[in-house]
DRENLOVO-94106 format. One record per atom (N, C-alpha, C): residue number from 1; chain; residue in three letters; atom name; x, y, z. Coordinates in Angstrom, 1 decimal, always signed. Last residue first. Layout:
<rokols>
ROKOL   k c   r  a      u      v      w
ROKOL NUM A ALA CA      X      Y      Z
...
</rokols>
This chain:
<rokols>
ROKOL   k c   r  a      u      v      w
ROKOL 100 A UNK  N  -62.8  -70.5  -13.0
ROKOL 100 A UNK CA  -61.9  -69.4  -12.6
ROKOL 100 A UNK  C  -62.2  -68.1  -13.2
ROKOL  99 A UNK  N  -65.4  -72.5  -11.3
ROKOL  99 A UNK CA  -64.8  -71.9  -12.5
ROKOL  99 A UNK  C  -64.0  -70.7  -12.0
ROKOL  98 A UNK  N  -65.8  -75.1   -9.1
ROKOL  98 A UNK CA  -65.8  -74.0   -9.4
ROKOL  98 A UNK  C  -65.2  -73.3  -10.4
ROKOL  97 A UNK  N  -68.2  -77.9   -9.1
ROKOL  97 A UNK CA  -66.6  -77.4   -9.4
ROKOL  97 A UNK  C  -66.8  -75.8   -9.6
ROKOL  96 A UNK  N  -69.6  -79.5   -6.7
ROKOL  96 A UNK CA  -69.4  -78.5   -7.4
ROKOL  96 A UNK  C  -68.3  -77.9   -7.9
ROKOL  95 A UNK  N  -69.7  -83.1   -6.9
ROKOL  95 A UNK CA  -69.3  -81.9   -6.3
ROKOL  95 A UNK  C  -69.6  -80.8   -7.0
ROKOL  94 A UNK  N  -72.9  -84.8   -7.2
ROKOL  94 A UNK CA  -71.6  -84.5   -7.6
ROKOL  94 A UNK  C  -71.2  -83.1   -7.1
ROKOL  93 A UNK  N  -75.0  -86.6   -5.0
ROKOL  93 A UNK CA  -74.8  -85.3   -5.5
ROKOL  93 A UNK  C  -73.1  -85.4   -6.2
ROKOL  92 A UNK  N  -76.2  -89.9   -5.7
ROKOL  92 A UNK CA  -75.4  -88.8   -5.2
ROKOL  92 A UNK  C  -75.1  -87.6   -5.7
ROKOL  91 A UNK  N  -79.5  -91.7   -6.1
ROKOL  91 A UNK CA  -78.1  -91.1   -6.4
ROKOL  91 A UNK  C  -77.4  -90.2   -5.2
ROKOL  90 A UNK  N  -81.7  -94.2   -5.9
ROKOL  90 A UNK CA  -80.9  -93.2   -5.1
ROKOL  90 A UNK  C  -79.9  -92.8   -6.0
ROKOL  89 A UNK  N  -84.9  -95.1   -7.1
ROKOL  89 A UNK CA  -83.5  -95.2   -7.1
ROKOL  89 A UNK  C  -82.9  -93.9   -6.4
ROKOL  88 A UNK  N  -87.4  -95.0   -9.0
ROKOL  88 A UNK CA  -87.0  -95.3   -7.3
ROKOL  88 A UNK  C  -85.9  -96.0   -6.9
ROKOL  87 A UNK  N  -87.8  -94.1  -10.9
ROKOL  87 A UNK CA  -87.2  -95.2  -11.3
ROKOL  87 A UNK  C  -87.1  -95.7   -9.8
ROKOL  86 A UNK  N  -89.4  -91.6  -10.1
ROKOL  86 A UNK CA  -89.7  -92.5  -11.2
ROKOL  86 A UNK  C  -89.4  -93.9  -11.3
ROKOL  85 A UNK  N  -88.3  -90.3   -8.0
ROKOL  85 A UNK CA  -89.8  -91.1   -7.8
ROKOL  85 A UNK  C  -89.9  -92.3   -8.8
ROKOL  84 A UNK  N  -84.9  -90.5   -7.1
ROKOL  84 A UNK CA  -86.3  -90.3   -8.3
ROKOL  84 A UNK  C  -87.1  -91.2   -8.2
ROKOL  83 A UNK  N  -82.9  -88.7   -4.9
ROKOL  83 A UNK CA  -84.0  -89.7   -4.9
ROKOL  83 A UNK  C  -84.9  -89.6   -6.2
ROKOL  82 A UNK  N  -79.7  -88.1   -3.2
ROKOL  82 A UNK CA  -80.7  -87.6   -4.5
ROKOL  82 A UNK  C  -81.7  -89.1   -4.3
ROKOL  81 A UNK  N  -77.3  -86.8   -1.0
ROKOL  81 A UNK CA  -78.3  -87.9   -1.4
ROKOL  81 A UNK  C  -79.4  -87.3   -2.3
ROKOL  80 A UNK  N  -76.5  -85.1   +1.0
ROKOL  80 A UNK CA  -75.4  -85.5   -0.5
ROKOL  80 A UNK  C  -76.3  -86.4   -1.2
ROKOL  79 A UNK  N  -77.1  -84.6   +3.6
ROKOL  79 A UNK CA  -77.5  -83.5   +2.5
ROKOL  79 A UNK  C  -76.8  -83.8   +1.0
ROKOL  78 A UNK  N  -77.5  -85.7   +6.0
ROKOL  78 A UNK CA  -78.1  -86.4   +4.6
ROKOL  78 A UNK  C  -77.7  -85.6   +3.4
ROKOL  77 A UNK  N  -77.0  -83.8   +8.0
ROKOL  77 A UNK CA  -76.5  -85.0   +8.0
ROKOL  77 A UNK  C  -76.3  -86.0   +6.7
ROKOL  76 A UNK  N  -79.2  -81.7   +6.8
ROKOL  76 A UNK CA  -77.9  -81.7   +7.2
ROKOL  76 A UNK  C  -76.8  -82.7   +7.0
ROKOL  75 A UNK  N  -81.6  -82.4   +4.8
ROKOL  75 A UNK CA  -81.1  -82.3   +6.1
ROKOL  75 A UNK  C  -79.8  -82.6   +6.3
ROKOL  74 A UNK  N  -82.3  -82.2   +2.3
ROKOL  74 A UNK CA  -81.6  -81.2   +2.8
ROKOL  74 A UNK  C  -81.8  -81.0   +4.1
ROKOL  73 A UNK  N  -82.3  -84.8   -0.3
ROKOL  73 A UNK CA  -82.2  -84.5   +0.9
ROKOL  73 A UNK  C  -81.9  -83.2   +1.5
ROKOL  72 A UNK  N  -83.9  -84.3   -3.4
ROKOL  72 A UNK CA  -82.7  -84.3   -2.7
ROKOL  72 A UNK  C  -82.8  -84.1   -1.1
ROKOL  71 A UNK  N  -86.0  -85.5   -6.0
ROKOL  71 A UNK CA  -85.6  -84.8   -4.9
ROKOL  71 A UNK  C  -84.5  -84.6   -4.5
ROKOL  70 A UNK  N  -87.7  -85.6   -9.3
ROKOL  70 A UNK CA  -86.2  -85.6   -8.3
ROKOL  70 A UNK  C  -86.3  -84.9   -7.2
ROKOL  69 A UNK  N  -89.8  -85.3  -10.6
ROKOL  69 A UNK CA  -89.2  -86.6  -10.4
ROKOL  69 A UNK  C  -88.2  -86.7   -9.3
ROKOL  68 A UNK  N  -93.3  -84.0  -10.4
ROKOL  68 A UNK CA  -91.6  -83.5  -10.3
ROKOL  68 A UNK  C  -90.8  -84.7  -10.1
ROKOL  67 A UNK  N  -95.9  -84.5  -10.2
ROKOL  67 A UNK CA  -95.0  -85.3  -11.5
ROKOL  67 A UNK  C  -93.6  -85.1  -11.4
ROKOL  66 A UNK  N  -97.4  -83.1   -8.6
ROKOL  66 A UNK CA  -96.9  -82.5   -9.8
ROKOL  66 A UNK  C  -96.3  -83.3  -11.0
ROKOL  65 A UNK  N  -98.8  -85.2   -6.8
ROKOL  65 A UNK CA  -99.5  -84.0   -7.3
ROKOL  65 A UNK  C  -98.9  -83.5   -8.4
ROKOL  64 A UNK  N  -96.3  -86.9   -6.5
ROKOL  64 A UNK CA  -97.9  -87.4   -7.0
ROKOL  64 A UNK  C  -98.6  -86.4   -7.5
ROKOL  63 A UNK  N  -94.7  -85.1   -5.3
ROKOL  63 A UNK CA  -94.5  -86.1   -6.8
ROKOL  63 A UNK  C  -95.8  -86.3   -7.1
ROKOL  62 A UNK  N  -96.0  -84.7   -3.1
ROKOL  62 A UNK CA  -95.9  -83.4   -3.9
ROKOL  62 A UNK  C  -95.5  -84.1   -5.1
ROKOL  61 A UNK  N  -96.2  -86.9   -1.9
ROKOL  61 A UNK CA  -97.3  -86.3   -2.2
ROKOL  61 A UNK  C  -97.4  -85.4   -3.1
ROKOL  60 A UNK  N  -93.4  -87.1   -1.2
ROKOL  60 A UNK CA  -94.0  -88.1   -1.9
ROKOL  60 A UNK  C  -95.5  -87.4   -2.3
ROKOL  59 A UNK  N  -93.2  -84.9   +0.8
ROKOL  59 A UNK CA  -92.1  -85.0   -0.5
ROKOL  59 A UNK  C  -93.0  -86.0   -1.5
ROKOL  58 A UNK  N  -95.2  -85.4   +3.1
ROKOL  58 A UNK CA  -95.4  -84.5   +1.9
ROKOL  58 A UNK  C  -94.5  -84.4   +0.7
ROKOL  57 A UNK  N  -95.8  -87.0   +5.2
ROKOL  57 A UNK CA  -95.0  -87.6   +4.0
ROKOL  57 A UNK  C  -95.3  -86.4   +2.6
ROKOL  56 A UNK  N  -96.8  -87.1   +7.5
ROKOL  56 A UNK CA  -97.7  -86.7   +6.6
ROKOL  56 A UNK  C  -96.9  -86.9   +5.1
ROKOL  55 A UNK  N  -95.1  -88.2   +9.6
ROKOL  55 A UNK CA  -96.5  -88.7   +9.4
ROKOL  55 A UNK  C  -97.0  -88.3   +8.0
ROKOL  54 A UNK  N  -92.0  -89.2   +8.1
ROKOL  54 A UNK CA  -92.8  -88.0   +8.7
ROKOL  54 A UNK  C  -94.4  -88.5   +8.5
ROKOL  53 A UNK  N  -90.6  -90.8   +6.6
ROKOL  53 A UNK CA  -90.8  -91.2   +7.5
ROKOL  53 A UNK  C  -91.4  -90.3   +8.8
ROKOL  52 A UNK  N  -90.7  -89.8   +3.9
ROKOL  52 A UNK CA  -91.6  -90.9   +4.1
ROKOL  52 A UNK  C  -91.6  -91.3   +5.7
ROKOL  51 A UNK  N  -90.2  -86.0   +4.7
ROKOL  51 A UNK CA  -89.9  -87.5   +4.3
ROKOL  51 A UNK  C  -91.0  -88.2   +4.5
ROKOL  50 A UNK  N  -91.8  -83.2   +3.7
ROKOL  50 A UNK CA  -91.1  -83.9   +4.8
ROKOL  50 A UNK  C  -91.0  -85.3   +4.0
ROKOL  49 A UNK  N  -90.5  -80.3   +1.3
ROKOL  49 A UNK CA  -91.5  -81.6   +2.0
ROKOL  49 A UNK  C  -90.6  -82.5   +2.9
ROKOL  48 A UNK  N  -90.2  -77.7   -0.4
ROKOL  48 A UNK CA  -89.8  -78.5   +0.5
ROKOL  48 A UNK  C  -90.9  -79.4   +1.3
ROKOL  47 A UNK  N  -90.1  -76.7   -4.0
ROKOL  47 A UNK CA  -91.3  -77.2   -2.8
ROKOL  47 A UNK  C  -90.1  -78.0   -1.8
ROKOL  46 A UNK  N  -88.6  -76.1   -6.0
ROKOL  46 A UNK CA  -87.9  -75.6   -4.7
ROKOL  46 A UNK  C  -89.1  -75.8   -3.6
ROKOL  45 A UNK  N  -89.4  -77.0   -8.6
ROKOL  45 A UNK CA  -89.6  -76.1   -8.0
ROKOL  45 A UNK  C  -89.4  -75.4   -6.6
ROKOL  44 A UNK  N  -87.5  -79.6   -9.4
ROKOL  44 A UNK CA  -88.1  -78.6  -10.7
ROKOL  44 A UNK  C  -88.5  -77.5   -9.7
ROKOL  43 A UNK  N  -86.5  -80.6   -7.1
ROKOL  43 A UNK CA  -85.4  -80.2   -8.0
ROKOL  43 A UNK  C  -86.3  -79.3   -9.0
ROKOL  42 A UNK  N  -87.4  -80.5   -4.0
ROKOL  42 A UNK CA  -88.0  -80.8   -5.5
ROKOL  42 A UNK  C  -86.9  -80.3   -6.1
ROKOL  41 A UNK  N  -86.0  -81.7   -0.8
ROKOL  41 A UNK CA  -86.2  -80.2   -1.7
ROKOL  41 A UNK  C  -86.5  -80.9   -3.1
ROKOL  40 A UNK  N  -87.0  -82.8   +2.3
ROKOL  40 A UNK CA  -86.6  -83.3   +0.8
ROKOL  40 A UNK  C  -87.2  -82.1   +0.2
ROKOL  39 A UNK  N  -86.4  -83.5   +5.7
ROKOL  39 A UNK CA  -86.7  -82.6   +4.9
ROKOL  39 A UNK  C  -86.2  -83.1   +3.3
ROKOL  38 A UNK  N  -87.6  -85.3   +8.4
ROKOL  38 A UNK CA  -86.4  -84.6   +7.7
ROKOL  38 A UNK  C  -87.1  -84.1   +6.6
ROKOL  37 A UNK  N  -89.9  -85.4  +10.1
ROKOL  37 A UNK CA  -88.6  -85.9  +10.8
ROKOL  37 A UNK  C  -87.4  -85.1  +10.2
ROKOL  36 A UNK  N  -92.6  -82.9  +11.4
ROKOL  36 A UNK CA  -91.7  -83.6  +10.0
ROKOL  36 A UNK  C  -90.6  -83.9  +11.0
ROKOL  35 A UNK  N  -96.0  -82.2  +12.3
ROKOL  35 A UNK CA  -94.7  -82.4  +12.6
ROKOL  35 A UNK  C  -94.0  -82.9  +11.5
ROKOL  34 A UNK  N  -98.5  -79.8  +11.4
ROKOL  34 A UNK CA  -98.1  -81.1  +11.6
ROKOL  34 A UNK  C  -96.7  -80.8  +12.1
ROKOL  33 A UNK  N  -99.9  -77.1  +10.5
ROKOL  33 A UNK CA  -99.2  -77.4  +11.8
ROKOL  33 A UNK  C  -99.1  -78.8  +12.4
ROKOL  32 A UNK  N -100.1  -77.0   +7.7
ROKOL  32 A UNK CA -101.2  -77.9   +8.7
ROKOL  32 A UNK  C -101.1  -77.5  +10.1
ROKOL  31 A UNK  N  -98.4  -75.4   +7.4
ROKOL  31 A UNK CA  -99.5  -74.8   +6.9
ROKOL  31 A UNK  C -100.4  -75.6   +7.9
ROKOL  30 A UNK  N  -95.9  -76.8   +8.0
ROKOL  30 A UNK CA  -96.0  -75.5   +8.5
ROKOL  30 A UNK  C  -97.7  -75.1   +8.3
ROKOL  29 A UNK  N  -96.2  -79.0   +6.3
ROKOL  29 A UNK CA  -96.4  -79.0   +7.6
ROKOL  29 A UNK  C  -96.4  -77.9   +8.4
ROKOL  28 A UNK  N  -95.5  -77.8   +4.0
ROKOL  28 A UNK CA  -97.0  -78.0   +4.0
ROKOL  28 A UNK  C  -97.7  -78.4   +5.5
ROKOL  27 A UNK  N  -93.0  -77.0   +4.0
ROKOL  27 A UNK CA  -93.9  -75.9   +4.0
ROKOL  27 A UNK  C  -95.1  -76.3   +4.2
ROKOL  26 A UNK  N  -90.9  -78.0   +6.6
ROKOL  26 A UNK CA  -91.9  -78.9   +5.5
ROKOL  26 A UNK  C  -92.9  -77.5   +5.6
ROKOL  25 A UNK  N  -87.9  -76.1   +6.9
ROKOL  25 A UNK CA  -89.3  -76.6   +7.5
ROKOL  25 A UNK  C  -90.1  -77.1   +6.1
ROKOL  24 A UNK  N  -85.8  -74.4   +6.4
ROKOL  24 A UNK CA  -85.8  -75.3   +7.8
ROKOL  24 A UNK  C  -87.0  -75.9   +8.3
ROKOL  23 A UNK  N  -86.2  -73.3   +3.9
ROKOL  23 A UNK CA  -85.3  -74.3   +4.2
ROKOL  23 A UNK  C  -85.2  -75.0   +5.2
ROKOL  22 A UNK  N  -88.9  -72.8   +1.9
ROKOL  22 A UNK CA  -88.7  -72.8   +3.3
ROKOL  22 A UNK  C  -87.7  -74.0   +4.1
ROKOL  21 A UNK  N  -87.9  -73.0   -1.0
ROKOL  21 A UNK CA  -88.9  -72.1   -0.5
ROKOL  21 A UNK  C  -88.8  -72.2   +1.1
ROKOL  20 A UNK  N  -84.5  -73.4   -1.6
ROKOL  20 A UNK CA  -85.8  -74.0   -0.9
ROKOL  20 A UNK  C  -86.5  -72.8   -0.6
ROKOL  19 A UNK  N  -83.2  -72.6   -4.8
ROKOL  19 A UNK CA  -83.4  -72.1   -3.5
ROKOL  19 A UNK  C  -84.4  -72.6   -2.7
ROKOL  18 A UNK  N  -83.0  -75.3   -6.9
ROKOL  18 A UNK CA  -83.3  -74.1   -6.7
ROKOL  18 A UNK  C  -83.2  -73.7   -5.5
ROKOL  17 A UNK  N  -80.3  -77.6   -8.2
ROKOL  17 A UNK CA  -81.7  -77.5   -7.2
ROKOL  17 A UNK  C  -81.7  -76.0   -7.2
ROKOL  16 A UNK  N  -77.7  -77.8   -8.9
ROKOL  16 A UNK CA  -78.9  -78.2   -9.9
ROKOL  16 A UNK  C  -80.4  -77.9   -9.2
ROKOL  15 A UNK  N  -75.7  -77.5   -7.1
ROKOL  15 A UNK CA  -76.4  -76.4   -8.0
ROKOL  15 A UNK  C  -77.1  -76.3   -9.0
ROKOL  14 A UNK  N  -75.8  -79.8   -6.0
ROKOL  14 A UNK CA  -76.5  -79.2   -5.3
ROKOL  14 A UNK  C  -76.8  -78.0   -6.1
ROKOL  13 A UNK  N  -75.6  -81.8   -9.3
ROKOL  13 A UNK CA  -74.7  -81.4   -7.9
ROKOL  13 A UNK  C  -75.9  -80.1   -7.2
ROKOL  12 A UNK  N  -75.9  -84.8  -11.0
ROKOL  12 A UNK CA  -76.7  -83.8  -10.4
ROKOL  12 A UNK  C  -75.7  -82.9   -9.1
ROKOL  11 A UNK  N  -75.3  -86.7  -12.9
ROKOL  11 A UNK CA  -74.7  -85.7  -12.8
ROKOL  11 A UNK  C  -75.1  -84.3  -12.4
ROKOL  10 A UNK  N  -78.6  -88.4  -13.2
ROKOL  10 A UNK CA  -77.1  -88.2  -13.8
ROKOL  10 A UNK  C  -76.4  -87.0  -13.5
ROKOL   9 A UNK  N  -81.2  -88.6  -12.3
ROKOL   9 A UNK CA  -80.1  -88.3  -11.4
ROKOL   9 A UNK  C  -78.8  -88.1  -11.8
ROKOL   8 A UNK  N  -82.5  -89.4  -14.8
ROKOL   8 A UNK CA  -82.9  -88.3  -13.7
ROKOL   8 A UNK  C  -81.8  -87.7  -13.0
ROKOL   7 A UNK  N  -81.4  -91.8  -15.7
ROKOL   7 A UNK CA  -80.8  -90.5  -16.3
ROKOL   7 A UNK  C  -81.4  -89.4  -15.5
ROKOL   6 A UNK  N  -80.1  -94.1  -13.7
ROKOL   6 A UNK CA  -81.3  -93.5  -14.0
ROKOL   6 A UNK  C  -80.9  -92.1  -14.4
ROKOL   5 A UNK  N  -78.1  -96.8  -15.0
ROKOL   5 A UNK CA  -78.7  -95.7  -14.2
ROKOL   5 A UNK  C  -79.7  -94.8  -14.6
ROKOL   4 A UNK  N  -79.6 -100.0  -16.1
ROKOL   4 A UNK CA  -78.7  -98.9  -16.7
ROKOL   4 A UNK  C  -79.6  -97.7  -15.6
ROKOL   3 A UNK  N  -79.1 -102.7  -14.1
ROKOL   3 A UNK CA  -80.0 -102.2  -14.6
ROKOL   3 A UNK  C  -79.2 -100.9  -15.2
ROKOL   2 A UNK  N  -77.2 -105.8  -15.3
ROKOL   2 A UNK CA  -77.5 -104.7  -14.4
ROKOL   2 A UNK  C  -78.3 -103.6  -14.9
ROKOL   1 A UNK  N  -78.0 -109.1  -15.4
ROKOL   1 A UNK CA  -77.7 -107.9  -16.0
ROKOL   1 A UNK  C  -77.8 -106.5  -15.0
</rokols>
């Protein structure tokens, strides 16, 4: 039996995410003076944290501190996928449709 899809990720487009607080940097790494590998954007609040390949793993720490379940990649070459921390599954952003 196949698992039901994650309702947190269903139908998300880039428009469902707020403007990043620090679009080109992990805000916690900036404060601490540490380095990051790739960036993740929180859907709830726009916090930018570093990925789990980064030494400090600030995106995951943000989830544990806040309970905000969904983030997306904002690294240019990977900017099409999402992650749900609650269900531990990935998703893909749907294209933004333009209204006339």
